[in-house]
ZATIVEX-715368 format. One record per residue (C-alpha): residue number from 1; x, y, z. Coordinates in pm, 1 decimal, padded with zeros to 6 digits. Each point is the difference from the previous one (the first is absolute). Layout:
% residues N
  pos         x         y         z
  NUM         X         Y         Z
...
END
This chain:
% residues 385
  pos         x         y         z
    1   01961.4  -03897.1  -02290.9
    2  -00151.3  -00345.9  -00015.0
    3  -00375.7  -00014.0  -00079.0
    4  -00089.4  -00091.2   00359.4
    5   00198.4   00296.7   00133.9
    6  -00177.4   00240.4  -00237.0
    7  -00339.1  -00133.4   00102.7
    8   00094.0   00035.3   00367.5
    9   00105.7   00361.7  -00055.7
   10  -00321.8   00071.8  -00188.9
   11  -00212.2  -00133.9   00286.3
   12   00212.9   00189.0   00252.7
   13  -00062.8   00333.4  -00173.6
   14  -00365.7  -00065.2  -00082.2
   15  -00093.1  -00091.3   00355.1
   16   00236.3   00265.1   00132.9
   17  -00236.8   00244.1  -00169.7
   18  -00294.6  -00171.6   00168.2
   19   00182.2   00033.8   00332.8
   20   00039.4   00372.9  -00056.4
   21  -00354.3   00046.7  -00128.2
   22  -00235.3  -00212.3   00209.6
   23   00095.7   00106.4   00353.9
   24   00065.8   00366.8  -00069.2
   25  -00191.7   00128.6  -00301.4
   26  -00339.0   00020.3   00175.7
   27   00164.9   00195.4   00284.3
   28   00166.3   00220.2  -00266.0
   29  -00343.4   00070.2  -00151.2
   30  -00141.5   00066.3   00346.7
   31   00275.8   00258.1   00040.3
   32  -00120.1   00164.6  -00321.2
   33  -00341.9   00038.5   00163.1
   34  -00183.9  -00290.4  -00164.3
   35  -00299.9  -00147.4   00186.9
   36  -00032.3  -00373.3   00061.3
   37  -00255.2  -00026.2  -00282.7
   38   00235.2   00185.0  -00238.0
   39   00293.3  -00224.0   00096.5
   40  -00209.6  -00312.0  -00055.7
   41  -00130.2   00124.9  -00335.9
   42   00343.6   00104.8  -00127.6
   43   00166.4  -00324.4   00106.9
   44  -00289.0  -00198.7  -00147.8
   45   00045.5   00136.1  -00353.8
   46   00302.9  -00214.9  -00097.0
   47  -00185.7  -00311.4   00111.1
   48  -00298.6   00092.2  -00217.6
   49   00227.9   00015.0  -00302.9
   50   00180.9  -00316.8   00102.9
   51  -00230.5  -00271.7  -00138.2
   52  -00016.9   00120.3  -00360.2
   53   00363.1   00113.6  -00002.8
   54   00146.5  -00321.5   00140.7
   55  -00209.1  -00229.2  -00219.7
   56   00065.4   00209.5  -00311.0
   57   00378.4  -00001.4   00041.4
   58   00006.2  -00369.4   00095.8
   59  -00222.0  -00111.1  -00288.6
   60   00228.2   00184.4  -00241.3
   61   00306.4  -00159.2   00163.7
   62  -00148.2  -00351.5  -00030.6
   63  -00122.4   00047.1  -00356.1
   64   00328.0   00152.0  -00121.7
   65   00217.3  -00227.4   00216.2
   66   00189.8   00312.9   00106.8
   67  -00047.4   00047.8   00377.6
   68   00343.9   00162.0   00039.1
   69  -00084.5   00266.3  -00259.2
   70  -00337.0   00065.6   00166.6
   71   00172.6   00037.6   00337.8
   72   00249.9   00251.3  -00140.8
   73  -00274.9   00215.6  -00147.5
   74  -00224.1  -00016.0   00306.7
   75   00279.1   00099.5   00238.7
   76   00118.6   00282.7  -00227.0
   77  -00351.3   00148.2  -00002.5
   78  -00031.0  -00031.1   00379.7
   79   00334.7   00175.2   00050.6
   80  -00089.2   00286.3  -00234.4
   81  -00326.8   00065.3   00186.5
   82   00157.1  -00032.3   00345.9
   83   00226.1   00298.1  -00074.1
   84  -00300.3   00229.1   00056.9
   85  -00076.2  -00125.6   00354.1
   86   00209.2   00259.0   00190.8
   87  -00176.6   00286.1  -00182.5
   88  -00371.1  -00082.0   00044.6
   89  -00175.7   00111.7   00317.9
   90  -00379.3  -00013.4  -00051.0
   91  -00231.7  -00303.9   00002.1
   92  -00073.6   00040.5  -00371.9
   93   00362.8   00028.0  -00112.6
   94   00131.4  -00270.7   00233.6
   95  -00279.2  -00230.0  -00114.7
   96   00074.1   00072.4  -00365.7
   97   00371.1  -00080.7   00039.7
   98  -00064.4  -00320.7   00195.2
   99  -00257.3  -00109.4  -00257.7
  100   00238.2   00069.4  -00289.4
  101   00282.8  -00183.5   00175.7
  102  -00229.7  -00296.3   00058.2
  103  -00038.1  -00046.4  -00376.4
  104   00349.0  -00150.3   00008.2
  105   00061.3  -00085.1   00364.3
  106  -00298.5  -00231.3   00043.8
  107   00136.3  -00233.5  -00265.3
  108   00346.6  -00030.3   00155.7
  109  -00055.9  -00269.8   00261.6
  110  -00204.9  -00236.1  -00221.8
  111   00265.2   00030.5  -00271.5
  112   00306.5  -00042.3   00220.2
  113  -00159.3  -00275.0   00212.6
  114  -00102.3  -00203.0  -00306.3
  115   00348.3   00048.2  -00146.9
  116   00168.7  -00106.0   00325.1
  117  -00222.4  -00306.3   00041.0
  118   00071.6  -00110.7  -00356.8
  119   00372.8   00066.7   00036.7
  120   00009.3  -00205.1   00322.4
  121  -00185.5  -00280.2  -00177.3
  122   00283.1  -00027.1  -00251.6
  123   00267.9   00032.4   00271.2
  124  -00117.1  -00206.0   00303.3
  125   00308.7   00104.5   00196.1
  126  -00184.0   00325.2   00071.9
  127  -00323.1   00053.8   00196.0
  128  -00254.8   00274.6  -00068.0
  129  -00051.1   00055.1   00373.2
  130   00372.7   00048.2   00061.0
  131   00038.0   00244.5  -00289.3
  132  -00313.5   00189.9   00104.3
  133   00124.2   00035.7   00359.2
  134   00244.0   00267.5  -00121.2
  135  -00307.4   00214.4  -00051.6
  136  -00063.5  -00039.0   00370.3
  137   00358.8   00105.6   00072.6
  138  -00051.6   00313.6  -00209.9
  139  -00325.5   00068.7   00180.4
  140   00171.0  -00020.7   00340.2
  141   00290.5   00219.9  -00105.7
  142  -00218.1   00278.7  -00137.9
  143  -00264.1  -00015.6   00272.8
  144   00249.7   00021.3   00285.9
  145   00234.8   00239.7  -00175.7
  146  -00274.2   00240.6  -00101.3
  147  -00162.8  -00014.8   00344.5
  148   00330.8   00089.2   00165.3
  149   00060.9   00278.3  -00250.6
  150  -00347.1   00150.9   00051.5
  151   00045.5  -00008.4   00378.7
  152   00346.7   00158.0  -00030.4
  153  -00148.4   00275.9  -00218.3
  154  -00246.1   00093.9   00276.4
  155  -00317.3  -00182.7  -00109.0
  156  -00077.2   00269.7  -00256.7
  157  -00354.2  -00014.8  -00140.4
  158   00000.6  -00079.9  -00373.1
  159   00376.1  -00059.9  -00007.8
  160   00110.9  -00009.6  -00366.0
  161   00247.3  -00273.9   00086.5
  162  -00289.3  -00250.2  -00029.2
  163  -00080.3   00054.1  -00371.3
  164   00367.1   00055.2  -00088.1
  165   00100.5  -00341.4   00137.6
  166  -00290.6  -00161.5  -00185.2
  167   00112.5   00160.5  -00327.4
  168   00356.7  -00125.6   00047.0
  169  -00118.7  -00358.5   00055.5
  170  -00232.4  -00001.4  -00302.2
  171   00272.8   00140.2  -00224.4
  172   00238.6  -00265.3   00134.6
  173  -00217.6  -00301.7  -00070.6
  174  -00089.4   00139.1  -00343.2
  175   00372.8   00011.3  -00079.0
  176   00050.6  -00358.5   00122.1
  177  -00295.6  -00118.3  -00211.5
  178   00195.3   00095.1  -00311.5
  179   00272.1  -00251.8   00094.2
  180  -00213.6  -00301.0   00096.8
  181   00053.9  -00314.7  -00209.1
  182  -00264.9  -00124.3  -00245.4
  183  -00247.9  -00242.3   00150.8
  184   00023.7  -00361.8  -00122.5
  185  -00298.6  -00046.1  -00230.9
  186  -00185.1  -00328.7  -00025.7
  187  -00058.6  -00132.1  -00349.2
  188  -00353.9  -00048.0  -00127.7
  189  -00294.9   00213.4  -00107.9
  190  -00058.5   00339.7   00155.7
  191  -00299.2   00025.6   00236.5
  192  -00328.1   00131.7  -00138.8
  193  -00340.7   00111.4   00127.9
  194  -00114.7  -00360.2   00047.2
  195   00286.8  -00061.5   00242.1
  196  -00088.9   00314.7   00191.7
  197  -00367.9  -00099.0   00019.9
  198   00099.8  -00340.9   00132.8
  199   00200.7   00166.1   00275.3
  200  -00299.7   00213.9   00096.9
  201  -00214.4  -00316.5   00025.1
  202   00250.4  -00176.0   00227.2
  203  -00170.5  -00012.2   00341.7
  204   00320.9  -00075.0   00187.6
  205   00169.0   00303.3  -00155.1
  206  -00299.5   00224.4   00078.2
  207  -00017.8  -00122.1   00361.2
  208   00371.4   00067.3   00041.7
  209  -00036.4   00353.8  -00135.3
  210  -00307.0   00069.2   00216.6
  211   00166.6  -00109.6   00325.5
  212   00313.2   00200.8  -00072.8
  213  -00201.9   00307.7  -00100.4
  214  -00190.7   00007.8   00329.4
  215   00323.8  -00052.2   00193.7
  216   00164.1   00291.0  -00179.9
  217  -00301.6   00225.9   00052.7
  218   00024.0  -00072.0   00374.4
  219   00363.8   00117.0  -00009.2
  220  -00098.7   00345.0  -00133.2
  221  -00013.7   00183.5   00337.9
  222   00358.0  -00111.6   00067.3
  223   00131.4   00082.7  -00346.4
  224  -00171.0   00338.3  -00013.4
  225   00002.5   00129.3   00355.7
  226   00259.5  -00179.9   00213.1
  227   00219.8   00311.9   00004.1
  228  -00300.4   00208.7   00104.7
  229  -00086.6  -00258.1   00269.1
  230   00349.6   00029.7   00148.7
  231  -00025.7   00378.3   00016.4
  232  -00347.7  -00022.9   00157.2
  233   00159.8  -00196.3   00281.9
  234   00237.3   00293.0   00054.6
  235   00304.3  -00188.2  -00130.5
  236   00273.5   00124.2  -00238.1
  237   00034.1  -00102.1  -00365.5
  238   00289.8  -00235.0   00067.3
  239  -00242.6  -00229.7   00186.2
  240  -00175.5  -00044.5  -00335.7
  241   00333.6  -00098.3  -00148.5
  242   00084.2  -00243.2   00279.4
  243  -00345.4  -00157.6  -00019.1
  244   00022.3  -00048.3  -00374.5
  245   00355.7  -00132.3   00032.8
  246  -00103.5  -00255.0   00264.2
  247  -00279.7  -00118.8  -00226.5
  248   00215.7  -00031.6  -00306.5
  249   00277.5  -00174.0   00196.4
  250  -00260.0  -00263.6   00090.0
  251  -00107.4  -00006.2  -00364.4
  252   00358.3  -00070.1  -00110.7
  253   00027.7  -00283.2   00252.1
  254  -00320.3  -00158.9  -00132.2
  255   00111.5   00032.9  -00362.7
  256   00331.2  -00166.0   00085.1
  257  -00183.8  -00283.3   00173.0
  258  -00272.9  -00035.6  -00263.3
  259   00170.8  -00269.6  -00213.4
  260  -00007.1  -00222.7   00309.6
  261  -00352.4   00103.2   00102.2
  262  -00149.9  -00077.4  -00340.7
  263   00141.7  -00352.5   00012.7
  264  -00177.9  -00068.1   00329.8
  265  -00334.0   00183.4  -00028.8
  266  -00254.7   00026.1  -00280.4
  267  -00117.5   00331.2  -00145.7
  268  -00333.8   00029.6   00190.7
  269   00176.8  -00058.1   00332.6
  270   00267.1   00258.9  -00077.9
  271  -00272.5   00249.5  -00089.4
  272  -00195.7  -00078.3   00317.0
  273   00305.2   00070.1   00217.4
  274   00063.3   00328.7  -00184.6
  275  -00361.0   00121.7   00032.0
  276  -00042.8  -00105.2   00364.9
  277   00325.1   00170.9   00099.6
  278  -00107.7   00315.6  -00181.2
  279  -00335.4   00012.0   00179.8
  280   00181.8  -00020.8   00333.3
  281   00242.6   00271.2  -00111.0
  282  -00271.0   00252.9  -00086.3
  283  -00205.0  -00072.7   00313.7
  284   00299.1   00057.7   00229.4
  285   00131.4   00300.4  -00194.5
  286  -00333.9   00177.1   00048.9
  287   00070.4  -00005.2   00375.3
  288   00374.7   00072.8  -00006.0
  289   00101.2   00335.7   00146.1
  290   00377.8   00008.1   00050.4
  291   00301.7  -00051.1  -00223.7
  292   00106.7  -00347.6   00125.8
  293  -00353.6  -00137.1  -00050.6
  294  -00042.9   00152.6  -00345.9
  295   00343.0  -00105.4  -00124.4
  296  -00012.5  -00355.9   00135.7
  297  -00344.8  -00066.7  -00148.3
  298   00135.5   00074.8  -00345.8
  299   00201.3  -00322.8   00019.1
  300  -00324.3  -00167.8  -00106.8
  301   00059.0   00160.6  -00339.1
  302   00200.7  -00313.6  -00074.4
  303  -00339.4  -00172.1  -00026.2
  304  -00199.6   00294.1  -00139.5
  305   00226.8   00043.3  -00300.1
  306   00295.7  -00240.8  -00002.5
  307  -00193.1  -00325.0   00037.5
  308  -00303.9   00135.4  -00184.6
  309   00192.2   00122.0  -00304.6
  310   00228.0  -00301.9  -00039.1
  311  -00301.0  -00231.7   00031.1
  312  -00200.2   00205.5  -00250.2
  313   00284.8  -00018.9  -00253.6
  314   00023.9  -00376.9   00048.9
  315  -00375.2  -00035.9  -00048.8
  316   00002.6   00221.7  -00309.9
  317   00289.2  -00191.9  -00154.2
  318  -00206.6  -00317.5   00034.7
  319  -00331.2   00152.0  -00112.7
  320   00108.1   00206.5  -00302.4
  321   00126.5  -00162.0  -00323.0
  322   00354.9   00106.9  -00091.3
  323  -00098.6   00186.1  -00324.0
  324  -00233.7   00217.1   00210.0
  325   00249.2   00057.1   00282.6
  326   00017.2   00380.7  -00027.6
  327  -00375.0   00031.3  -00059.2
  328  -00082.0  -00219.3   00299.7
  329   00232.7   00203.8   00221.0
  330  -00162.6   00318.0  -00131.9
  331  -00354.2  -00122.8   00067.3
  332   00104.1  -00090.9   00353.7
  333   00162.1   00340.5   00051.7
  334  -00297.4   00177.9  -00157.5
  335  -00242.3  -00157.7   00246.0
  336   00209.9  -00015.4   00317.9
  337   00232.6   00297.6  -00039.1
  338  -00235.7   00196.8  -00224.1
  339  -00372.9  -00014.4   00057.6
  340   00006.5  -00129.8   00357.2
  341   00279.0   00239.9   00092.1
  342  -00192.3   00295.3  -00145.4
  343  -00312.1  -00092.1   00195.4
  344   00203.3  -00049.0   00316.5
  345   00175.5   00335.6  -00034.4
  346  -00324.1   00186.1  -00067.2
  347  -00180.8  -00160.9   00292.5
  348   00299.4   00053.2   00229.2
  349   00003.5   00371.0  -00089.5
  350  -00373.5   00032.4   00067.5
  351   00032.0  -00200.2   00321.5
  352   00284.0   00219.9   00121.2
  353  -00220.0   00308.8  -00029.1
  354  -00301.7  -00178.7   00151.0
  355   00177.3  -00151.2   00301.7
  356   00248.7   00283.0   00046.6
  357   00297.8  -00233.4   00017.6
  358   00171.2  -00307.4  -00140.7
  359  -00032.9  -00252.0   00286.8
  360  -00367.4  -00091.6  -00068.2
  361   00091.9  -00078.4  -00361.0
  362   00239.6  -00272.7   00116.3
  363  -00282.0  -00161.5   00200.1
  364  -00218.1  -00007.9  -00312.5
  365   00291.7  -00142.0  -00200.7
  366   00034.2  -00286.3   00249.6
  367  -00368.2  -00086.6  -00048.6
  368   00029.6   00012.4  -00379.8
  369   00299.3  -00236.9   00008.2
  370  -00237.3  -00277.0   00114.5
  371  -00135.7  -00020.8  -00357.3
  372   00319.4  -00126.7  -00172.9
  373   00071.9  -00216.4   00305.0
  374  -00337.9  -00169.2  -00046.1
  375   00071.6  -00055.7  -00370.3
  376   00337.0  -00157.8   00081.8
  377  -00157.2  -00219.3   00266.7
  378  -00264.1  -00114.4  -00247.1
  379   00275.7  -00104.2  -00240.8
  380   00174.2  -00194.2   00277.4
  381  -00319.8  -00189.3   00083.4
  382  -00072.7  -00067.7  -00367.1
  383   00347.1  -00152.7  -00046.3
  384  -00045.3  -00244.7   00288.7
  385  -00109.7  -00354.1  -00089.1
END
């Protein structure tokens, strides 16, 4: 296969795993008898490991100029740990397996994203957004397919199909990682500690990471408990699948359109649209009660993730020097997908027990989304003459 085709297949399998895991794993744990606090704590553990893991792998990849080798090793470790998922059934053992898997898994996206961005730089005929959209296709396929399968199997509590599908996806993308082409390496000195310190002192980079971290924390109730929310409304599991599919279909549309959008709008404006649309999405979802309402509202996921992620990658590509590409991606992932995600999961789990349901958490998420929106608006005003 051509390099672009291999990267597309990698993203398809990686985000296919996310599509199997995010909507259904919390409900699977609920079926095992876990409380909301236990679900939040268990799902938080990988995010706690994420910052150190992602930065460690990425720093080694940048220093050794071997991101492809780092990706192969990280995915192999994640696949080996994932094999235990169908066999663990207590909070301690599930948490231990997810934490061990995170030691490889949390480095995957920074490594593959930095590799894809650099590969697209050397081959302008390809766009990162249009390669990455195959991840969205994989997400749709697994979310809808697994939801239909779980409904057909009688909505069994703790159905082993959930961890088995996740294992198959992780093993698949680990196998593809072994075939990915080497990343084009820029000539020049390797980055050192001084370069890393300079990145940490860059106010624009820090503001970008802060806004994205708060946005991602506000998404935690959806990522952790959307499947539980659907069941609380008395709806079958396939509604979860249809809702996720509608959202990711909108995400694909935005990623396809992004090359045109970025030529017309600047980064702060793109972020402002993404954050405002997300606030509206969470506010309305908190009040949705039937399947058509819940599914149709997920179309705003095109802004929540599609526009947000493509804009964040564009901003990172501009803010991070090329020799620190993997490290910059890792620092972003560590803050937004690591620390902020962990805090969001933990608070969502506590909130679920406190409020006795998921809907109030979406209302709080809508309020929190005002913070990154304000930061984006401030950037817009600062850029005006």
